[in-house]
Each structure stands twice: as C-alpha cells, then as structure tokens.
C-alpha positions, 0 to 999 in steps of 0.5 A: 587848173588854171585859176582864171578860166578866162585866160588862154593856156599855154603847153603843147596846144593851140590857143587862140589869141589874147581875150578881151573882157568877157560881158557874159550878158550880151553873149550867146547861150546854148545847152540844148545844142548837145541834145541837137548833136545827138539828134542830128548824129541819129539822123546821120546814122539813119540815113546811111544804115543801108550803107553800114554807116558808122554809128554816132560818136557824141564827142564831137561837138555840133557848134554850129546848126545844121541845114536842118536847124529849122526841122530841129527847132520845130522837133524842140518846140513840140516836145523833144525830151532832152537826155539827162546823164542818169539816163533819164529824160527831161525838159530843158529848165535852164532855158529861161534867159533873154533872147540873144541878138547881134548887129550883122556884119556887112557881106563882100560876096566876092572876098572869100576866096582871097581871104581863105587863101590868106587863112589857108596860108597861116594854118599851113604854117602853124606849128604841128601839134605833138603828143605822147602815147596815151595822151588825150586830145583836150578841147575846151570852148565857150558856147550859147544859143538861142532856141524855140521853147514850148510851155503849154501851147505857148511857144517862146525864144529863149537862150541859156547861160554862156558855159564852158564845155570840156571834152577829152578824146583818145586819139583813136576815140575809144575813150572819152569825157565831157563836162558841160553845165546843164548837160552833164553833172558837175563831175561830167560823163563818160564818152566810151563804150558801145553806141545805141545799137551796142556797136563800138562807134566808128569815126566819120566826117560828122564824129571824127578821131584824132587818127581818122583826121589823120587819114583824111586827104590834104588835097582840096579837091579830093577832100571836097569830093569825099565831104560831098560824097560822105554827106549825100542826103544830109542837110537841106542842100549839098553846098551847105552841108558841106560848108557845115561839115567843115565848120564843124571839123574845124571847130570841134576836132583838131586837124593838123595844119596841113589838113586845116588849110586843105579844108579852108582851101576846100571851103573857097570852092563851096558856091556861096561862100562870103566874106563878113567884115565883122563878127564876135564869137562866144567869148567876145573876140571880134574879127572877120568872117567867112560865111554861107547862107542857108536860104532855107532856114534863113540862118547865116553860118559865120567862121571867125578868124583873128584880123591879124593872125588869121587864127581861128577863133569860133563860129556863130550861126545868126538868123537874117531872113525868114526862120520858117517858124512864122517869125518867132526868131527874128533876124539878128538873133544869135542861134549858136555860137561857140568860142574855141579856148583851148586845145591841147594834149593832156596826160589823163581825162580830167586833166587840163593843161 
C-alpha cells in the first residue's frame, strides 16, 4: 500500500492528475451515500420486478444524487434505518459536521456539446486497461456529502468527514469487497453472495460489472436509447435520470476508452446539459464541468474534468435552487461529491496498486 494516500498511484491503472494540497475542512463528506445506494437500488428492483429485472449489486457507488434525492432526504429525515456491517441497524452517528458549501460556477447553456466533443476525443485516445485472468477491478475514491438529520422533532443539515472509499470487484461481479469508514468495519465487508431475495445479482446499468460494460453498445445513439429504455420510470424526469446513469457509469465503474467516449457523446444529446466554467472535486482539484440542473430538487449535478487533459476527475451535486424541504438546504450547499483517485487491476481483494 502506498505510504501517502493523497498521491495518485501508477500501475496498470488510470490516474486522475496531480493533486494539489487538500484542505479537508472545506470539502464535503457523505456517509449516508452507501445507504442511499441501497435504497435507490431497491427502488430500481421494485419498479422492474414485474419484468424480472436484475436484483441490486451494492458494488457500484452512486456518487451523485438521483432525481429522487429529495425523496431520499425526506426519508432520512423521518428515520430510515441505516444498515451496519453486522446486520443490525442504527442511526448515522457520524453526521456531526458543519454544512458544506461552495461557490457556484457560471453556466454556459450552449458550451456543453463542444466541450463534450473534446472530452470524448481525449477519452477515445486513452490507453485501454488490460488485466490478467483472476484480477480484480480496484477503485479508490474520496467522498463527502450533506444531508438532513432529524433528532427528536428537530431537523438540521449536517455532513460527515471527507473519507476514502475502496472497492474491489471481479470482472463478472460475483466477488467483491468494500472498505469505507463509517459504513463498514475497518477490515471492510464482502460484496459477494446472493442478494436480499436469495438470488445471484445480475448486472444492469445501475450496477454494472466489467463484463457487462464490455457488452454495451458504443454507438452513442444506440447507447442513449438503451439508457432511456432501461431507466424508464426511474427518477423524476427521463432526461435527468439518463444524465445520472451516465455519471454513475463514469464515476463508479471503469468503462473502456471506446465506451467512455460514447457515453460523453450520448450525454451531449440529452436536453438541458450545460457547461459550468469552474468546479472543484472532493480532492480539491479544480476543473471545468459538464452539468445538468434538476428543477424538481433544485440541484445541479456536475461532472468535473481537468481543463487541459479533459480527464474525468469526479462529480458533485450542489444545491442551486429551492430544495423542496422548506429551505433547509441552502443554495451553494454541496449535497454530494466524489473524486476518483485510482482505478487499477490488482491481484486480489484488499490488494492495492
């Protein structure tokens, strides 16, 4: 394991640029994210149960809030129980930090297609990762966030410390491991085994595996049609859900260069996608963003890229309008943020580059 966790690592992996000094007190936290992921995957399963859709796979991190985030925040506020590694349940006792805020970048409503074209070209020219038989996909990220917390009859906006999340997954998704402070014990938890219904989880757009990604279409139009079709009924609007799904694939998995380029080209076809001139990820790296505003929750989800290399750095969701919660979450609040630090192939679970 590397001696300095703040430095990007090299191996057969994708790194995300040189890190500036990290000021953790200014950065967003988010431990409720893992539990949000479980809830949103359950919503996905419930909506598609009649069509025998695949059960949830907890491996993919939902790094940005889905259009149903306001509903989720309300659920947290009225006492949704959070699962613990031991199988019990308890409140989020780490939610004690100050509210996380940021400055909002300027929106260029017409700049996104041109920027996404440059980003897709850069992605297509990247070296394709190669793995050996038996290796695992390792993804390390830094995450944070802000959410509502209710104690008694008092609801407030709180955050949790910026933390590192580490995941390992076999290409077929049948073996996996998660280590995340506040969510798991220090040694982590297994992501292998059957789902809540006793079935073997099958990959889908909301919980892909490396093998699943390899089978997705790389024609942007065909890819976007598939995304719209398979996410129908999810989220609050079809366009925001499509943008969310693409963002989850970019930040929570490891698509090939060809598929990554197709995802960016598909995103350029979604109505309402804009350019934001400045955004900062959870690791303190500043860049330019491609974003979309969800008018139903007053939140803007931003994919952040290096200004020079167009490398994907991470994503964040910020409150920019009415939160639908009586104004508890003020404009400028960082609701969720995630910075991808390392993506690599490693030889075993708990092994790092």
